[in-house]
C-alpha positions as CSV (number, residue, x, y, z in Angstrom):
1,M,14.0,-4.0,-36.1
2,T,13.4,-6.0,-32.9
3,N,14.3,-4.2,-29.6
4,K,16.8,-6.0,-27.4
5,V,15.5,-7.6,-24.2
6,T,16.0,-5.2,-21.3
7,K,17.1,-6.2,-17.8
8,E,13.6,-5.4,-16.6
9,Q,12.1,-7.8,-19.1
10,E,14.6,-10.5,-18.0
11,R,13.5,-10.0,-14.4
12,L,9.8,-10.4,-15.4
13,H,10.7,-13.6,-17.4
14,E,12.6,-15.0,-14.4
15,H,9.6,-14.3,-12.2
16,Y,6.9,-15.8,-14.4
17,T,8.9,-18.9,-15.2
18,E,9.4,-19.3,-11.4
19,K,13.1,-19.1,-11.5
20,K,13.1,-16.1,-9.1
21,K,10.5,-14.2,-7.1
22,W,11.0,-10.6,-8.2
23,L,7.4,-9.7,-7.3
24,K,7.6,-11.0,-3.7
25,W,8.2,-7.5,-2.5
26,G,6.4,-4.5,-3.8
27,P,4.3,-1.3,-3.0
28,Y,1.6,-3.5,-1.6
29,L,0.7,-1.4,1.4
30,S,-2.7,0.3,1.3
31,E,-2.7,4.1,1.7
32,R,-5.9,3.7,3.7
33,Q,-6.9,0.6,5.7
34,W,-9.2,2.6,8.1
35,G,-12.7,3.3,7.0
36,T,-12.9,0.1,4.9
37,V,-15.6,-2.6,4.9
38,R,-12.9,-5.2,5.8
39,E,-12.2,-3.5,9.1
40,D,-15.8,-2.7,9.9
41,Y,-17.3,-4.8,12.8
42,S,-20.0,-2.3,13.7
43,A,-23.7,-3.2,14.2
44,N,-24.9,-0.7,11.6
45,G,-22.3,-1.2,8.9
46,D,-20.9,2.3,9.3
47,A,-17.4,1.5,8.1
48,W,-16.3,5.1,8.0
49,N,-16.9,5.7,11.8
50,Y,-16.0,2.2,13.1
51,I,-12.3,2.9,12.5
52,T,-11.7,6.6,11.8
53,H,-8.4,8.4,10.9
54,S,-8.0,9.3,14.6
55,F,-8.5,5.7,15.7
56,S,-6.3,4.2,13.0
57,R,-3.0,5.0,14.8
58,S,-4.3,3.0,17.9
59,K,-6.1,0.1,16.3
60,A,-4.3,-3.1,15.2
61,Y,-6.0,-3.8,11.9
62,R,-7.4,-7.3,11.1
63,W,-7.1,-7.6,7.3
64,G,-4.2,-5.3,6.1
65,E,-1.9,-2.4,6.8
66,D,-1.4,1.1,5.5
67,G,1.4,3.6,5.2
68,I,3.0,6.4,3.2
69,G,5.0,5.2,0.2
70,G,5.5,1.8,1.9
71,I,6.2,-1.8,0.8
72,S,5.4,-5.3,2.0
73,D,5.8,-8.9,1.0
74,E,3.1,-10.4,-1.2
75,K,1.2,-11.7,1.8
76,Q,1.8,-8.6,3.9
77,H,3.4,-10.4,6.8
78,I,6.3,-7.8,7.0
79,C,5.7,-4.1,6.3
80,F,7.9,-1.0,5.9
81,A,6.9,2.6,5.7
82,P,8.4,5.9,7.0
83,A,6.7,8.1,9.5
84,F,7.5,11.8,10.3
85,W,6.9,14.5,12.8
86,N,7.5,18.2,12.1
87,G,7.7,19.3,15.7
88,N,4.2,20.9,15.6
89,D,1.6,18.2,14.8
90,H,-0.3,16.6,17.6
91,I,0.4,13.1,16.0
92,L,3.0,11.5,13.9
93,K,2.5,11.5,10.2
94,E,2.2,7.7,9.6
95,R,-0.6,7.7,7.0
96,L,-2.4,10.0,4.6
97,F,-5.2,12.1,5.9
98,G,-8.5,12.6,4.1
99,L,-12.2,13.3,4.6
100,T,-15.0,10.8,4.8
101,P,-18.2,11.3,2.7
102,S,-20.0,12.9,5.7
103,Q,-17.1,15.4,6.1
104,A,-16.4,16.3,2.5
105,N,-18.7,17.9,0.0
106,H,-17.8,15.6,-2.9
107,G,-17.4,12.2,-1.1
108,E,-14.3,10.6,0.3
109,D,-11.4,12.8,-0.5
110,V,-7.7,12.5,0.3
111,K,-6.2,15.9,1.5
112,E,-2.5,15.5,0.9
113,L,0.2,16.2,-1.7
114,Y,2.0,13.0,-2.9
115,Y,3.2,11.8,-6.2
116,H,4.1,8.4,-7.8
117,L,7.3,9.4,-9.6
118,D,8.6,6.1,-10.9
119,N,8.2,2.3,-10.8
120,T,9.1,-0.7,-12.8
121,P,6.9,-3.8,-13.2
122,S,9.2,-6.0,-11.1
123,H,9.4,-3.1,-8.6
124,S,13.2,-3.2,-8.9
125,Y,13.1,0.6,-8.7
126,M,10.4,2.8,-7.2
127,K,10.2,6.4,-6.3
128,Y,7.6,8.3,-4.4
129,L,7.3,12.0,-3.3
130,Y,5.5,13.2,-0.2
131,K,5.2,16.9,0.6
132,Y,5.0,17.5,4.4
133,P,4.3,20.9,5.9
134,Q,6.6,22.3,8.5
135,E,3.7,23.9,10.5
136,A,1.0,21.9,12.2
137,F,-0.9,19.9,9.6
138,P,-4.3,21.6,9.0
139,Y,-6.5,18.7,10.0
140,E,-9.3,20.7,11.6
141,E,-9.3,23.5,9.0
142,L,-9.7,21.0,6.1
143,E,-12.5,19.1,8.0
144,N,-14.4,22.2,9.2
145,T,-14.3,24.2,6.0
146,N,-15.3,21.3,3.7
147,S,-18.1,20.3,6.0
148,H,-19.8,23.6,5.4
149,L,-19.5,23.5,1.6
150,S,-22.4,22.4,-0.7
151,K,-22.1,19.9,-3.5
152,K,-22.0,22.8,-6.0
153,D,-18.9,24.3,-4.3
154,P,-15.4,23.4,-5.2
155,E,-13.5,21.3,-2.7
156,F,-11.3,23.1,-0.1
157,E,-7.8,21.6,-0.6
158,I,-4.7,21.6,1.4
159,T,-3.2,24.1,-1.1
160,D,-6.0,26.5,-0.2
161,T,-4.6,26.6,3.4
162,D,-1.3,28.2,4.5
163,A,0.3,24.8,4.9
164,F,2.9,25.5,2.2
165,K,3.2,29.2,2.6
166,D,6.7,30.6,1.9
167,N,7.8,27.1,0.9
168,R,7.8,26.0,4.5
169,Y,7.6,22.3,3.7
170,F,9.7,19.2,3.2
171,D,9.9,17.3,-0.1
172,I,10.4,13.7,1.1
173,F,11.6,11.4,-1.6
174,I,11.2,7.7,-0.8
175,E,13.2,5.3,-3.1
176,Y,13.6,1.6,-3.3
177,A,16.1,-0.4,-5.4
178,K,16.3,-4.2,-5.4
179,N,19.8,-5.6,-5.4
180,N,18.0,-8.9,-5.8
181,E,14.5,-10.2,-5.1
182,E,15.3,-10.6,-1.4
183,D,17.6,-7.6,-0.9
184,I,16.0,-4.1,-1.0
185,C,17.9,-0.9,-0.7
186,I,15.9,2.0,0.7
187,K,16.7,5.7,0.6
188,L,14.9,8.6,2.2
189,S,15.9,12.1,1.1
190,I,14.3,15.0,3.1
191,H,14.6,18.3,1.3
192,N,13.9,21.5,3.3
193,R,12.3,23.8,0.7
194,A,12.2,26.8,3.0
195,S,14.9,29.4,3.3
196,E,15.2,28.9,7.0
197,S,16.3,25.8,9.0
198,A,13.5,23.4,10.2
199,F,13.3,20.5,12.5
200,I,11.9,17.0,11.5
201,A,11.9,13.6,13.2
202,I,12.0,10.6,10.8
203,L,10.9,7.1,11.9
204,P,11.5,4.5,9.1
205,T,9.2,1.9,10.6
206,L,9.4,-1.9,10.1
207,W,6.5,-4.0,11.5
208,F,4.5,-7.2,11.3
209,R,0.8,-7.2,10.5
210,N,-0.9,-8.5,13.6
211,E,-2.0,-12.1,12.9
212,W,-1.2,-13.6,16.3
213,A,-4.0,-11.9,18.1
214,F,-6.5,-13.6,15.7
215,G,-5.1,-17.1,16.1
216,L,-3.6,-17.1,12.6
217,I,0.1,-17.6,13.5
218,D,2.2,-19.3,16.1
219,P,4.9,-18.6,17.1
220,K,4.7,-14.8,17.1
221,P,7.2,-13.1,14.8
222,D,9.9,-10.8,16.2
223,I,12.3,-8.0,15.5
224,Q,15.4,-8.0,17.7
225,L,18.0,-5.3,17.9
226,M,21.5,-6.7,17.1
227,A,23.7,-3.6,17.0
228,Q,23.3,0.2,17.2
229,D,26.5,1.6,18.4
230,S,28.4,1.5,15.1
231,E,27.7,3.6,12.0
232,V,25.3,1.0,10.8
233,G,22.6,-0.4,13.0
234,I,21.2,-4.0,12.6
235,A,17.9,-5.5,13.6
236,K,17.1,-9.2,13.0
237,V,13.7,-10.0,11.6
238,T,12.4,-13.5,12.5
239,D,9.3,-14.9,10.8
240,S,8.6,-18.6,10.3
241,R,6.5,-17.8,7.2
242,T,8.7,-15.4,5.2
243,G,12.0,-16.5,6.5
244,D,14.5,-14.3,8.4
245,Y,15.8,-10.9,7.2
246,N,18.4,-8.4,8.3
247,F,17.3,-4.7,8.6
248,Y,20.3,-2.3,8.3
249,F,20.1,1.4,8.9
250,D,22.2,4.5,9.3
251,K,23.1,5.3,12.9
252,P,20.1,6.9,14.5
253,N,19.6,9.1,17.6
254,Q,18.0,6.0,19.2
255,T,15.9,3.0,18.4
256,L,12.3,2.3,19.4
257,F,10.4,-1.0,19.8
258,T,6.8,-1.6,20.6
259,E,4.1,-4.1,19.7
260,N,1.5,-3.9,16.9
261,E,-1.3,-4.2,19.5
262,D,-4.6,-2.3,20.2
263,N,-4.4,0.7,22.6
264,F,-7.4,-0.4,24.7
265,V,-7.3,2.7,26.9
266,R,-7.7,5.0,23.9
267,L,-10.1,2.9,21.9
268,Y,-12.3,1.3,24.5
269,A,-11.5,3.0,27.9
270,L,-10.2,-0.4,29.1
271,A,-6.9,-1.4,30.6
272,N,-4.1,-2.1,28.2
273,K,-2.5,-5.6,28.2
274,T,0.9,-3.9,27.7
275,P,2.2,-0.3,27.6
276,F,3.9,-1.2,24.3
277,V,0.9,-0.5,22.1
278,K,0.7,0.3,18.4
279,D,0.8,4.1,18.9
280,A,3.4,4.2,21.7
281,F,5.8,6.1,19.4
282,H,3.4,9.0,19.2
283,D,3.6,10.1,22.8
284,A,7.3,9.3,23.1
285,V,8.4,11.4,20.2
286,I,6.0,14.3,20.7
287,K,6.7,14.6,24.5
288,D,10.4,13.7,24.0
289,N,10.0,11.0,26.7
290,Y,11.5,7.6,25.9
291,D,11.7,6.1,29.4
292,I,9.6,3.0,28.7
293,F,11.7,2.0,25.8
294,K,15.1,2.0,27.6
295,S,15.1,-1.8,28.2
296,K,12.9,-2.8,25.2
297,N,15.1,-4.3,22.5
298,N,12.6,-6.4,20.6
299,G,9.0,-6.3,19.4
300,T,6.7,-6.5,16.4
301,R,7.0,-2.8,15.5
302,F,10.4,-1.1,15.2
303,A,11.8,2.2,14.1
304,P,15.3,3.9,14.3
305,L,14.6,7.5,15.2
306,Y,16.4,10.4,13.5
307,R,15.9,13.9,15.0
308,V,17.5,16.5,12.7
309,T,17.4,20.2,11.9
310,I,17.9,20.7,8.2
311,E,19.2,24.1,7.0
312,G,17.2,26.0,4.4
313,G,17.6,24.5,0.9
314,K,19.5,21.5,2.2
315,V,18.8,17.8,2.2
316,F,19.2,15.0,4.8
317,T,19.5,11.4,3.6
318,I,18.8,8.2,5.5
319,R,19.9,4.8,4.1
320,L,18.3,1.5,5.0
321,R,18.4,-2.0,3.7
322,L,16.2,-5.1,4.2
323,S,18.0,-8.2,3.1
324,R,17.9,-12.0,3.5
325,E,21.7,-11.9,3.4
326,E,24.3,-10.9,6.0
327,I,26.2,-8.1,4.3
328,P,29.6,-6.9,5.7
329,Q,29.1,-3.3,4.3
330,P,25.4,-3.0,3.6
331,L,25.3,0.8,3.1
332,G,28.6,1.2,1.2
333,S,29.4,1.5,-2.5
334,D,27.3,-1.5,-3.3
335,F,24.2,0.3,-1.9
336,E,24.7,3.4,-4.1
337,N,25.6,1.3,-7.2
338,T,22.3,-0.6,-6.9
339,F,20.4,2.6,-7.2
340,I,22.5,3.8,-10.2
341,T,22.1,0.5,-12.0
342,R,18.4,0.1,-11.4
343,I,17.6,3.7,-12.5
344,R,19.6,3.1,-15.7
345,E,17.7,-0.1,-16.3
346,A,14.4,1.6,-15.7
347,D,15.4,4.3,-18.2
348,E,16.2,1.5,-20.8
349,F,12.9,-0.2,-20.2
350,Y,10.8,2.9,-20.6
351,S,12.8,4.2,-23.6
352,Q,11.7,1.1,-25.5
353,L,8.1,1.3,-24.2
354,I,7.4,5.0,-24.8
355,S,7.9,6.1,-28.4
356,S,7.9,9.9,-28.3
357,D,10.5,12.5,-28.9
358,D,8.8,14.9,-26.6
359,E,10.5,14.6,-23.2
360,D,7.5,16.1,-21.3
361,L,5.1,13.6,-22.9
362,K,7.5,10.8,-22.1
363,N,7.7,11.9,-18.5
364,I,3.9,12.2,-18.2
365,Q,3.4,8.7,-19.6
366,R,6.1,7.2,-17.4
367,Q,4.5,8.7,-14.3
368,A,1.1,7.5,-15.4
369,Y,2.5,4.0,-15.7
370,S,4.2,4.5,-12.3
371,G,0.8,5.4,-10.8
372,L,-0.6,2.1,-12.1
373,L,2.2,0.1,-10.6
374,W,2.2,1.9,-7.2
375,S,-1.6,1.1,-7.0
376,K,-1.0,-2.6,-6.6
377,Q,-2.2,-3.6,-3.1
378,F,-2.5,-6.7,-0.9
379,Y,-6.2,-7.3,-0.5
380,Y,-7.4,-9.8,2.1
381,I,-10.8,-10.8,3.2
382,D,-12.4,-14.2,4.0
383,I,-16.1,-13.7,4.2
384,P,-17.0,-16.6,6.6
385,S,-14.3,-15.5,9.1
386,W,-15.3,-11.9,8.6
387,L,-19.0,-12.7,9.4
388,K,-18.4,-15.0,12.4
389,G,-15.5,-13.2,14.0
390,D,-12.3,-14.6,15.4
391,P,-11.7,-16.9,18.5
392,G,-11.0,-14.9,21.6
393,H,-12.6,-11.7,20.2
394,V,-16.0,-10.2,20.8
395,P,-18.3,-11.8,18.1
396,P,-19.8,-9.4,15.5
397,P,-23.4,-8.5,16.0
398,A,-26.0,-11.0,15.0
399,S,-27.3,-8.7,12.3
400,R,-24.1,-9.2,10.4
401,M,-25.1,-12.7,9.4
402,K,-27.9,-11.3,7.3
403,G,-26.2,-8.0,6.4
404,R,-23.7,-6.7,3.9
405,N,-22.0,-9.4,1.8
406,S,-23.5,-12.2,4.0
407,D,-24.5,-14.3,0.9
408,W,-20.9,-14.4,-0.4
409,L,-19.8,-17.3,1.7
410,T,-17.4,-18.7,-0.9
411,L,-15.4,-15.4,-1.3
412,N,-11.9,-15.7,0.1
413,N,-9.4,-13.1,-1.4
414,E,-5.8,-12.9,-0.4
415,D,-3.9,-11.5,-3.4
416,I,-2.1,-8.6,-4.9
417,I,-4.6,-6.6,-7.0
418,S,-4.6,-3.4,-9.0
419,M,-6.7,-0.9,-7.1
420,P,-8.6,2.1,-8.5
421,D,-6.8,4.3,-5.9
422,K,-5.1,3.1,-2.7
423,W,-6.6,5.9,-0.6
424,E,-10.0,6.8,-2.1
425,Y,-10.8,3.3,-3.4
426,P,-8.5,0.8,-1.7
427,W,-10.5,-2.2,-2.8
428,Y,-10.8,-3.8,-6.2
429,A,-13.8,-3.1,-8.5
430,A,-15.1,-5.5,-11.2
431,W,-15.5,-2.6,-13.6
432,D,-12.3,-0.7,-12.9
433,L,-9.9,-3.6,-12.9
434,P,-10.4,-4.6,-16.5
435,F,-9.6,-1.1,-17.6
436,H,-6.5,-1.2,-15.5
437,C,-5.5,-4.4,-17.1
438,V,-5.7,-3.0,-20.7
439,A,-3.3,-0.2,-19.6
440,L,-1.1,-2.6,-17.7
441,A,-0.8,-5.0,-20.6
442,S,1.8,-2.7,-22.2
443,L,3.9,-2.8,-19.1
444,D,3.5,-6.4,-17.9
445,A,1.0,-8.5,-20.0
446,E,1.4,-11.5,-17.8
447,F,0.3,-9.6,-14.7
448,A,-2.6,-8.2,-16.6
449,K,-3.8,-11.6,-17.8
450,R,-3.4,-13.1,-14.3
451,Q,-5.5,-10.2,-12.9
452,L,-8.3,-10.9,-15.3
453,I,-8.3,-14.6,-14.6
454,L,-8.2,-13.9,-10.8
455,L,-11.7,-12.3,-10.8
456,L,-13.0,-15.4,-12.6
457,R,-11.6,-17.9,-10.1
458,E,-14.0,-19.8,-7.9
459,W,-12.9,-18.0,-4.7
460,Y,-14.0,-14.7,-6.3
461,M,-17.0,-15.6,-8.5
462,N,-20.0,-16.9,-6.6
463,P,-21.4,-20.4,-7.6
464,Y,-24.1,-18.7,-9.8
465,G,-21.4,-17.0,-12.0
466,Q,-21.6,-13.5,-10.6
467,I,-18.3,-11.5,-10.5
468,P,-17.9,-9.6,-7.2
469,A,-18.4,-5.9,-7.7
470,Y,-16.7,-4.2,-4.7
471,E,-16.5,-4.7,-1.0
472,W,-19.3,-2.2,-0.1
473,N,-21.6,-4.6,-1.9
474,F,-20.2,-7.6,-3.7
475,S,-23.7,-8.3,-5.1
476,D,-23.9,-4.9,-6.9
477,V,-23.4,-5.0,-10.7
478,N,-20.9,-3.2,-12.9
479,P,-21.0,-3.1,-16.7
480,P,-19.7,-6.5,-17.9
481,V,-16.4,-5.4,-19.5
482,Q,-14.4,-8.5,-18.6
483,A,-14.7,-10.2,-22.1
484,W,-13.7,-7.0,-23.9
485,A,-10.7,-6.5,-21.6
486,C,-9.5,-10.1,-22.1
487,M,-9.6,-9.6,-25.9
488,E,-7.8,-6.3,-25.7
489,V,-5.1,-7.6,-23.4
490,Y,-4.7,-10.6,-25.7
491,K,-4.2,-8.4,-28.7
492,I,-1.7,-6.1,-27.0
493,D,0.3,-9.0,-25.8
494,K,0.3,-10.7,-29.2
495,E,1.4,-7.5,-30.9
496,K,4.3,-7.0,-28.4
497,T,5.5,-10.6,-28.3
498,G,4.4,-12.1,-31.5
499,I,2.8,-15.0,-29.5
500,A,-0.9,-15.6,-29.5
501,D,-1.8,-16.7,-26.0
502,T,-4.9,-18.6,-26.9
503,Q,-4.7,-20.6,-23.7
504,F,-5.4,-17.4,-21.7
505,L,-8.5,-16.8,-23.9
506,E,-9.7,-20.3,-23.4
507,R,-9.3,-20.2,-19.6
508,A,-11.2,-16.9,-19.5
509,F,-13.8,-18.0,-22.0
510,Q,-15.0,-20.9,-19.9
511,K,-15.8,-18.7,-16.9
512,L,-17.0,-15.8,-19.0
513,L,-19.7,-18.1,-20.4
514,I,-20.8,-18.9,-16.8
515,N,-20.9,-15.1,-16.1
516,F,-22.8,-14.4,-19.3
517,T,-25.4,-17.1,-18.3
518,W,-25.8,-15.4,-14.9
519,W,-26.5,-12.1,-16.6
520,V,-29.0,-13.6,-19.0
521,N,-30.9,-15.3,-16.2
522,R,-30.7,-12.6,-13.6
523,K,-30.4,-9.2,-15.3
524,D,-31.9,-9.4,-18.9
525,R,-35.3,-8.1,-17.9
526,L,-36.3,-7.2,-21.5
527,N,-34.8,-10.3,-23.1
528,N,-32.6,-8.2,-25.4
529,N,-29.2,-9.8,-24.5
530,V,-28.1,-6.3,-23.6
531,F,-27.1,-5.5,-20.1
């Protein structure tokens, strides 16, 4: 008996036949942009120390953005992610914290509690959980303790501290439901798990990736406050590339605007071009001083601010909506019905996909699929621009022209790619990605096929036929599993649809032959045709 076509499958069909763009918006924000090769402009190639976690709040990134449970459009022009402050931290919680290889005893290691609870292939419904302590976040304890451990010792985790003692933490659920491909409902539900009341500030932040400072866009995009006195606030998002949007939000305590610009004072001990720098919200919220924002009603970084005290065991909910449309009652019954409908459709999609009577196993499988889908990320690097630097900026050191990845002059990546992990490994890997695609084929075979083809395109492969390994060294080699993955994805797709996509195999085969020839000529030292 053939299963009926679900609404989620209809959306995927609409997207891949180019009738609608359901995948224009998704969970494409990295969970760590700092400490990556893309952002490294140092003389010695020390990516981890060029932009640290501490500097990340003050530095306008060049190649991408990061956040907690955030979303962006497919080219990451417009980004959204929530930020929080528990009243005790010395900074806002805008991104996940973790240790670098020199600080941790087992390599780079994220030190937070967060969970990918749900997601559908079109990202019509997504759910993410972040656990935020109510006491000061134990940054120093995690760093100091782990730095004294040997490789034989277990890692010292946040659960080994008192951060969650007596349930003094918030469960923050971040949910997205698409009314249509250009109309996204957003819900933040903050649960106080302690028995006593606790304060929290929430900043649902909308911003533009800074492309104007690097000469990549003109005119500069803008977010303009349109209304804030009614029960629903409105900000107008103006961008010549993505088109304009309306950002609706529940009435806040106040609204904050700044610019996504470097804090030169903090980063370089130089004068700032403007007081409205990337991390301007930090001092304002923590010091409870908003004087500089009084006459600022537009910018490239915007957040309505909610300062609330939540009773023990209670929940506080914030509703927001990003839409191409002008909606008379954007947070009314239509908003709630969108969540109800998309959750029901997600249930239908997964009930057909996962054949088990064991509810625990079904939930585990669904969350595993969710983790795969949440790990999609916008990945952007153009090696010639990265090597030479940008007009109007200090040029990279001369050593860069003969250093890391300098022989990959044809590599220009600007795509949504499945990542091994958006914090610990927020860059694609030629070995990992084929394994992802085999798992993704059951969810969205077309996406899996396009991912495998992507690595074989001429702006990824070098002219000799080598597939780029990973950004720390594109010339490194990983086991050549691409051909195996293409065949596996083909078989999974054929079994699900009854259609043999031999065109996909043919497209892959031509480039795989070139890659095979590269292996034979460069890596088959013993002439055994085994690599």
